[in-house]
PyMOL Python script that loads the backbone (N, CA, C, O; Angstrom):
from pymol import cmd

cmd.read_pdbstr("""\
ATOM      1  N   MET A   1       6.371   2.132  -1.561  1.00  0.00           N
ATOM      2  CA  MET A   1       6.647   3.496  -2.519  1.00  0.00           C
ATOM      3  C   MET A   1       5.650   3.405  -2.874  1.00  0.00           C
ATOM      4  O   MET A   1       4.919   2.535  -2.401  1.00  0.00           O
ATOM      5  N   ALA A   2       5.210   4.270  -3.857  1.00  0.00           N
ATOM      6  CA  ALA A   2       4.419   4.738  -5.017  1.00  0.00           C
ATOM      7  C   ALA A   2       4.843   4.845  -6.226  1.00  0.00           C
ATOM      8  O   ALA A   2       5.213   5.986  -6.503  1.00  0.00           O
ATOM      9  N   ASN A   3       4.935   4.038  -7.100  1.00  0.00           N
ATOM     10  CA  ASN A   3       5.295   4.179  -8.538  1.00  0.00           C
ATOM     11  C   ASN A   3       4.681   5.293  -9.303  1.00  0.00           C
ATOM     12  O   ASN A   3       3.954   6.112  -8.741  1.00  0.00           O
ATOM     13  N   GLY A   4       4.915   5.340 -10.400  1.00  0.00           N
ATOM     14  CA  GLY A   4       4.725   6.587 -11.501  1.00  0.00           C
ATOM     15  C   GLY A   4       3.171   6.367 -11.766  1.00  0.00           C
ATOM     16  O   GLY A   4       2.411   7.316 -11.958  1.00  0.00           O
ATOM     17  N   ASP A   5       2.682   4.787 -11.761  1.00  0.00           N
ATOM     18  CA  ASP A   5       1.324   4.763 -11.910  1.00  0.00           C
ATOM     19  C   ASP A   5      -0.094   4.991 -10.953  1.00  0.00           C
ATOM     20  O   ASP A   5      -1.291   4.918 -11.232  1.00  0.00           O
ATOM     21  N   SER A   6       0.590   5.277  -9.795  1.00  0.00           N
ATOM     22  CA  SER A   6       0.024   5.008  -8.771  1.00  0.00           C
ATOM     23  C   SER A   6      -0.489   6.610  -8.605  1.00  0.00           C
ATOM     24  O   SER A   6       0.121   7.555  -9.105  1.00  0.00           O
ATOM     25  N   ILE A   7      -1.790   6.744  -7.766  1.00  0.00           N
ATOM     26  CA  ILE A   7      -2.286   8.140  -7.484  1.00  0.00           C
ATOM     27  C   ILE A   7      -2.534   8.247  -5.721  1.00  0.00           C
ATOM     28  O   ILE A   7      -2.409   7.183  -5.114  1.00  0.00           O
ATOM     29  N   LYS A   8      -2.836   9.341  -5.009  1.00  0.00           N
ATOM     30  CA  LYS A   8      -2.911   9.672  -3.858  1.00  0.00           C
ATOM     31  C   LYS A   8      -4.048   9.354  -3.504  1.00  0.00           C
ATOM     32  O   LYS A   8      -4.630   9.461  -4.583  1.00  0.00           O
ATOM     33  N   ILE A   9      -4.888   9.005  -2.709  1.00  0.00           N
ATOM     34  CA  ILE A   9      -6.463   8.850  -2.239  1.00  0.00           C
ATOM     35  C   ILE A   9      -6.215   9.046  -0.600  1.00  0.00           C
ATOM     36  O   ILE A   9      -5.237   8.780   0.098  1.00  0.00           O
ATOM     37  N   GLY A  10      -7.426   9.583  -0.305  1.00  0.00           N
ATOM     38  CA  GLY A  10      -7.394   9.656   1.744  1.00  0.00           C
ATOM     39  C   GLY A  10      -8.885   8.658   1.642  1.00  0.00           C
ATOM     40  O   GLY A  10      -9.710   8.507   0.742  1.00  0.00           O
ATOM     41  N   LEU A  11      -8.766   8.148   2.890  1.00  0.00           N
ATOM     42  CA  LEU A  11      -9.998   7.365   3.402  1.00  0.00           C
ATOM     43  C   LEU A  11     -10.154   8.025   4.432  1.00  0.00           C
ATOM     44  O   LEU A  11      -9.420   8.152   5.412  1.00  0.00           O
ATOM     45  N   LYS A  12     -11.783   8.729   4.039  1.00  0.00           N
ATOM     46  CA  LYS A  12     -12.619   9.470   5.117  1.00  0.00           C
ATOM     47  C   LYS A  12     -13.783   8.472   5.971  1.00  0.00           C
ATOM     48  O   LYS A  12     -14.622   7.742   5.444  1.00  0.00           O
ATOM     49  N   CYS A  13     -13.615   8.629   7.037  1.00  0.00           N
ATOM     50  CA  CYS A  13     -14.894   8.055   7.889  1.00  0.00           C
ATOM     51  C   CYS A  13     -16.159   8.663   7.259  1.00  0.00           C
ATOM     52  O   CYS A  13     -16.287   9.784   6.767  1.00  0.00           O
ATOM     53  N   GLU A  14     -17.353   7.367   7.421  1.00  0.00           N
ATOM     54  CA  GLU A  14     -18.602   7.468   7.262  1.00  0.00           C
ATOM     55  C   GLU A  14     -19.163   8.532   7.824  1.00  0.00           C
ATOM     56  O   GLU A  14     -19.775   9.505   7.382  1.00  0.00           O
ATOM     57  N   GLU A  15     -18.765   8.083   9.133  1.00  0.00           N
ATOM     58  CA  GLU A  15     -19.833   8.615  10.288  1.00  0.00           C
ATOM     59  C   GLU A  15     -19.114  10.000  10.804  1.00  0.00           C
ATOM     60  O   GLU A  15     -19.950  10.841  11.135  1.00  0.00           O
ATOM     61  N   SER A  16     -17.541  10.486  10.966  1.00  0.00           N
ATOM     62  CA  SER A  16     -17.532  11.568  11.420  1.00  0.00           C
ATOM     63  C   SER A  16     -17.255  12.835  10.009  1.00  0.00           C
ATOM     64  O   SER A  16     -17.339  14.056   9.874  1.00  0.00           O
ATOM     65  N   GLY A  17     -16.993  11.963   9.396  1.00  0.00           N
ATOM     66  CA  GLY A  17     -16.494  13.082   8.148  1.00  0.00           C
ATOM     67  C   GLY A  17     -14.868  13.793   7.756  1.00  0.00           C
ATOM     68  O   GLY A  17     -14.484  14.634   6.942  1.00  0.00           O
ATOM     69  N   ASP A  18     -14.070  12.784   9.018  1.00  0.00           N
ATOM     70  CA  ASP A  18     -12.927  13.167   9.128  1.00  0.00           C
ATOM     71  C   ASP A  18     -11.777  12.193   7.651  1.00  0.00           C
ATOM     72  O   ASP A  18     -12.134  11.180   7.050  1.00  0.00           O
ATOM     73  N   ILE A  19     -10.878  12.702   7.521  1.00  0.00           N
ATOM     74  CA  ILE A  19      -9.898  12.132   6.613  1.00  0.00           C
ATOM     75  C   ILE A  19      -8.836  11.515   7.820  1.00  0.00           C
ATOM     76  O   ILE A  19      -7.942  12.113   8.419  1.00  0.00           O
ATOM     77  N   ASN A  20      -9.222  10.287   7.921  1.00  0.00           N
ATOM     78  CA  ASN A  20      -7.819   9.826   8.875  1.00  0.00           C
ATOM     79  C   ASN A  20      -6.627   9.227   8.425  1.00  0.00           C
ATOM     80  O   ASN A  20      -5.592   9.062   9.071  1.00  0.00           O
ATOM     81  N   TYR A  21      -6.880   8.895   7.183  1.00  0.00           N
ATOM     82  CA  TYR A  21      -5.844   7.939   6.372  1.00  0.00           C
ATOM     83  C   TYR A  21      -5.357   8.209   5.035  1.00  0.00           C
ATOM     84  O   TYR A  21      -6.281   8.440   4.254  1.00  0.00           O
ATOM     85  N   THR A  22      -4.246   8.250   4.543  1.00  0.00           N
ATOM     86  CA  THR A  22      -3.850   8.351   3.298  1.00  0.00           C
ATOM     87  C   THR A  22      -3.152   7.283   2.785  1.00  0.00           C
ATOM     88  O   THR A  22      -2.543   6.583   3.594  1.00  0.00           O
ATOM     89  N   THR A  23      -3.107   7.004   1.608  1.00  0.00           N
ATOM     90  CA  THR A  23      -2.375   5.846   0.631  1.00  0.00           C
ATOM     91  C   THR A  23      -2.361   5.924  -1.084  1.00  0.00           C
ATOM     92  O   THR A  23      -2.825   6.807  -1.807  1.00  0.00           O
ATOM     93  N   HIS A  24      -1.767   4.868  -1.391  1.00  0.00           N
ATOM     94  CA  HIS A  24      -1.951   5.298  -2.801  1.00  0.00           C
ATOM     95  C   HIS A  24      -2.641   4.187  -3.559  1.00  0.00           C
ATOM     96  O   HIS A  24      -2.793   3.208  -2.829  1.00  0.00           O
ATOM     97  N   LYS A  25      -3.047   4.039  -4.617  1.00  0.00           N
ATOM     98  CA  LYS A  25      -3.571   3.105  -5.406  1.00  0.00           C
ATOM     99  C   LYS A  25      -3.262   3.348  -6.955  1.00  0.00           C
ATOM    100  O   LYS A  25      -2.979   4.359  -7.598  1.00  0.00           O
ATOM    101  N   ASN A  26      -3.424   2.090  -7.268  1.00  0.00           N
ATOM    102  CA  ASN A  26      -3.056   2.237  -9.095  1.00  0.00           C
ATOM    103  C   ASN A  26      -4.507   2.232  -9.319  1.00  0.00           C
ATOM    104  O   ASN A  26      -5.253   1.535  -8.631  1.00  0.00           O
ATOM    105  N   PRO A  27      -4.971   3.074 -10.368  1.00  0.00           N
ATOM    106  CA  PRO A  27      -6.211   3.179 -10.774  1.00  0.00           C
ATOM    107  C   PRO A  27      -6.388   2.414 -11.906  1.00  0.00           C
ATOM    108  O   PRO A  27      -7.503   2.497 -12.422  1.00  0.00           O
ATOM    109  N   LYS A  28      -5.536   1.652 -12.454  1.00  0.00           N
ATOM    110  CA  LYS A  28      -5.625   0.546 -13.934  1.00  0.00           C
ATOM    111  C   LYS A  28      -5.878  -0.819 -12.968  1.00  0.00           C
ATOM    112  O   LYS A  28      -6.936  -1.334 -13.331  1.00  0.00           O
ATOM    113  N   THR A  29      -5.527  -1.251 -12.335  1.00  0.00           N
ATOM    114  CA  THR A  29      -5.387  -1.899 -11.446  1.00  0.00           C
ATOM    115  C   THR A  29      -6.804  -2.140 -10.555  1.00  0.00           C
ATOM    116  O   THR A  29      -7.545  -3.087 -10.820  1.00  0.00           O
ATOM    117  N   HIS A  30      -7.076  -1.263  -9.562  1.00  0.00           N
ATOM    118  CA  HIS A  30      -8.094  -1.317  -8.888  1.00  0.00           C
ATOM    119  C   HIS A  30      -9.094   0.125  -9.343  1.00  0.00           C
ATOM    120  O   HIS A  30      -8.980   1.330  -9.122  1.00  0.00           O
ATOM    121  N   THR A  31     -10.154  -0.773 -10.125  1.00  0.00           N
ATOM    122  CA  THR A  31     -11.048   0.445 -10.981  1.00  0.00           C
ATOM    123  C   THR A  31     -12.644   0.811  -9.996  1.00  0.00           C
ATOM    124  O   THR A  31     -13.594   1.449 -10.450  1.00  0.00           O
ATOM    125  N   GLU A  32     -12.565   0.218  -8.619  1.00  0.00           N
ATOM    126  CA  GLU A  32     -13.596   0.496  -8.198  1.00  0.00           C
ATOM    127  C   GLU A  32     -13.195   1.138  -6.688  1.00  0.00           C
ATOM    128  O   GLU A  32     -12.137   0.772  -6.174  1.00  0.00           O
ATOM    129  N   LYS A  33     -14.214   2.267  -5.871  1.00  0.00           N
ATOM    130  CA  LYS A  33     -13.509   2.662  -4.921  1.00  0.00           C
ATOM    131  C   LYS A  33     -13.591   1.635  -3.764  1.00  0.00           C
ATOM    132  O   LYS A  33     -14.315   0.667  -3.529  1.00  0.00           O
ATOM    133  N   MET A  34     -12.210   2.440  -2.927  1.00  0.00           N
ATOM    134  CA  MET A  34     -12.147   1.408  -1.752  1.00  0.00           C
ATOM    135  C   MET A  34     -13.130   1.816  -0.731  1.00  0.00           C
ATOM    136  O   MET A  34     -13.572   2.962  -0.642  1.00  0.00           O
ATOM    137  N   ALA A  35     -13.464   0.798   0.064  1.00  0.00           N
ATOM    138  CA  ALA A  35     -13.872   0.988   1.401  1.00  0.00           C
ATOM    139  C   ALA A  35     -13.585  -0.208   2.270  1.00  0.00           C
ATOM    140  O   ALA A  35     -13.906  -1.379   2.067  1.00  0.00           O
ATOM    141  N   LEU A  36     -12.717   0.471   3.583  1.00  0.00           N
ATOM    142  CA  LEU A  36     -12.263  -0.557   4.653  1.00  0.00           C
ATOM    143  C   LEU A  36     -12.547   0.059   5.786  1.00  0.00           C
ATOM    144  O   LEU A  36     -12.483   1.262   6.042  1.00  0.00           O
ATOM    145  N   LYS A  37     -13.048  -1.346   6.837  1.00  0.00           N
ATOM    146  CA  LYS A  37     -13.306  -0.853   8.035  1.00  0.00           C
ATOM    147  C   LYS A  37     -11.792  -0.426   8.781  1.00  0.00           C
ATOM    148  O   LYS A  37     -10.856  -1.222   8.846  1.00  0.00           O
ATOM    149  N   LYS A  38     -11.750   0.757   9.241  1.00  0.00           N
ATOM    150  CA  LYS A  38     -10.356   1.001  10.117  1.00  0.00           C
ATOM    151  C   LYS A  38     -10.852   2.201  11.016  1.00  0.00           C
ATOM    152  O   LYS A  38     -11.860   2.869  10.787  1.00  0.00           O
ATOM    153  N   TYR A  39      -9.981   2.371  12.079  1.00  0.00           N
ATOM    154  CA  TYR A  39     -10.466   3.052  13.204  1.00  0.00           C
ATOM    155  C   TYR A  39     -10.557   4.274  13.417  1.00  0.00           C
ATOM    156  O   TYR A  39      -9.463   4.838  13.413  1.00  0.00           O
ATOM    157  N   SER A  40     -11.508   4.977  13.619  1.00  0.00           N
ATOM    158  CA  SER A  40     -11.336   6.273  13.611  1.00  0.00           C
ATOM    159  C   SER A  40     -11.106   6.585  15.105  1.00  0.00           C
ATOM    160  O   SER A  40     -11.797   6.067  15.982  1.00  0.00           O
ATOM    161  N   PRO A  41      -9.819   7.703  15.428  1.00  0.00           N
ATOM    162  CA  PRO A  41      -9.646   8.489  16.665  1.00  0.00           C
ATOM    163  C   PRO A  41     -10.672   9.384  17.589  1.00  0.00           C
ATOM    164  O   PRO A  41     -10.746   9.555  18.806  1.00  0.00           O
ATOM    165  N   ARG A  42     -11.401   9.859  16.515  1.00  0.00           N
ATOM    166  CA  ARG A  42     -12.293  10.552  17.330  1.00  0.00           C
ATOM    167  C   ARG A  42     -13.573   9.714  18.182  1.00  0.00           C
ATOM    168  O   ARG A  42     -13.904   9.834  19.361  1.00  0.00           O
ATOM    169  N   LEU A  43     -14.069   8.942  17.243  1.00  0.00           N
ATOM    170  CA  LEU A  43     -15.010   8.028  17.541  1.00  0.00           C
ATOM    171  C   LEU A  43     -14.629   7.298  18.444  1.00  0.00           C
ATOM    172  O   LEU A  43     -15.329   7.047  19.425  1.00  0.00           O
ATOM    173  N   LYS A  44     -13.330   6.789  18.239  1.00  0.00           N
ATOM    174  CA  LYS A  44     -12.865   5.695  19.159  1.00  0.00           C
ATOM    175  C   LYS A  44     -13.588   4.362  18.984  1.00  0.00           C
ATOM    176  O   LYS A  44     -14.107   3.535  19.734  1.00  0.00           O
ATOM    177  N   LYS A  45     -13.453   4.467  18.041  1.00  0.00           N
ATOM    178  CA  LYS A  45     -14.200   3.053  17.105  1.00  0.00           C
ATOM    179  C   LYS A  45     -13.714   2.585  15.855  1.00  0.00           C
ATOM    180  O   LYS A  45     -13.005   3.354  15.206  1.00  0.00           O
ATOM    181  N   HIS A  46     -14.057   1.089  15.258  1.00  0.00           N
ATOM    182  CA  HIS A  46     -13.619   0.822  13.898  1.00  0.00           C
ATOM    183  C   HIS A  46     -15.252   1.070  13.025  1.00  0.00           C
ATOM    184  O   HIS A  46     -16.347   0.579  13.299  1.00  0.00           O
ATOM    185  N   THR A  47     -14.839   2.075  11.849  1.00  0.00           N
ATOM    186  CA  THR A  47     -16.072   2.799  11.336  1.00  0.00           C
ATOM    187  C   THR A  47     -15.384   2.052   9.541  1.00  0.00           C
ATOM    188  O   THR A  47     -14.300   1.581   9.196  1.00  0.00           O
ATOM    189  N   ILE A  48     -16.801   2.321   8.775  1.00  0.00           N
ATOM    190  CA  ILE A  48     -16.086   2.182   7.314  1.00  0.00           C
ATOM    191  C   ILE A  48     -15.761   3.562   7.010  1.00  0.00           C
ATOM    192  O   ILE A  48     -16.279   4.583   7.464  1.00  0.00           O
ATOM    193  N   HIS A  49     -14.512   3.389   5.894  1.00  0.00           N
ATOM    194  CA  HIS A  49     -14.100   4.972   5.471  1.00  0.00           C
ATOM    195  C   HIS A  49     -13.609   3.992   4.331  1.00  0.00           C
ATOM    196  O   HIS A  49     -13.071   2.886   4.272  1.00  0.00           O
ATOM    197  N   LYS A  50     -14.154   5.144   3.290  1.00  0.00           N
ATOM    198  CA  LYS A  50     -14.394   5.355   1.959  1.00  0.00           C
ATOM    199  C   LYS A  50     -13.150   6.036   1.393  1.00  0.00           C
ATOM    200  O   LYS A  50     -12.453   6.801   2.059  1.00  0.00           O
ATOM    201  N   GLU A  51     -12.873   5.646  -0.115  1.00  0.00           N
ATOM    202  CA  GLU A  51     -12.260   6.563  -0.691  1.00  0.00           C
ATOM    203  C   GLU A  51     -12.445   8.110  -0.990  1.00  0.00           C
ATOM    204  O   GLU A  51     -13.628   8.401  -1.163  1.00  0.00           O
ATOM    205  N   ILE A  52     -11.657   9.054  -1.080  1.00  0.00           N
ATOM    206  CA  ILE A  52     -12.050  10.007  -1.813  1.00  0.00           C
ATOM    207  C   ILE A  52     -10.560  10.739  -2.230  1.00  0.00           C
ATOM    208  O   ILE A  52      -9.581  10.863  -1.495  1.00  0.00           O
ATOM    209  N   LYS A  53     -10.722  11.224  -3.784  1.00  0.00           N
ATOM    210  CA  LYS A  53      -9.754  11.883  -4.194  1.00  0.00           C
ATOM    211  C   LYS A  53      -8.464  13.130  -3.581  1.00  0.00           C
ATOM    212  O   LYS A  53      -8.992  14.207  -3.305  1.00  0.00           O
ATOM    213  N   LEU A  54      -7.416  13.104  -3.427  1.00  0.00           N
ATOM    214  CA  LEU A  54      -6.620  14.224  -2.628  1.00  0.00           C
ATOM    215  C   LEU A  54      -5.894  14.999  -3.657  1.00  0.00           C
ATOM    216  O   LEU A  54      -5.333  14.336  -4.529  1.00  0.00           O
ATOM    217  N   LYS A  55      -5.820  16.098  -3.700  1.00  0.00           N
ATOM    218  CA  LYS A  55      -4.543  16.787  -4.782  1.00  0.00           C
ATOM    219  C   LYS A  55      -3.112  16.302  -4.530  1.00  0.00           C
ATOM    220  O   LYS A  55      -2.521  16.349  -3.451  1.00  0.00           O
ATOM    221  N   SER A  56      -2.752  15.933  -5.434  1.00  0.00           N
ATOM    222  CA  SER A  56      -1.620  15.663  -5.404  1.00  0.00           C
ATOM    223  C   SER A  56      -0.305  16.278  -4.906  1.00  0.00           C
ATOM    224  O   SER A  56       0.756  15.672  -5.054  1.00  0.00           O
TER     225      SER A  56
END
""", "prot")
cmd.dss("prot")
cmd.show_as("cartoon", "prot")
cmd.util.cbc("prot")
cmd.orient("prot")
């Protein structure tokens, strides 16, 4: 679970533009933006997902 130091982020697919995943991260320890290779259900393949800010 997320504690008080973390913020809610979304992972947006670079190819389709969909926000497929949400997670939390601590901005004090992870200052750079996350970029992960995750599965995109719409495209039915693994693509790069980059971090975007979500409303809390």
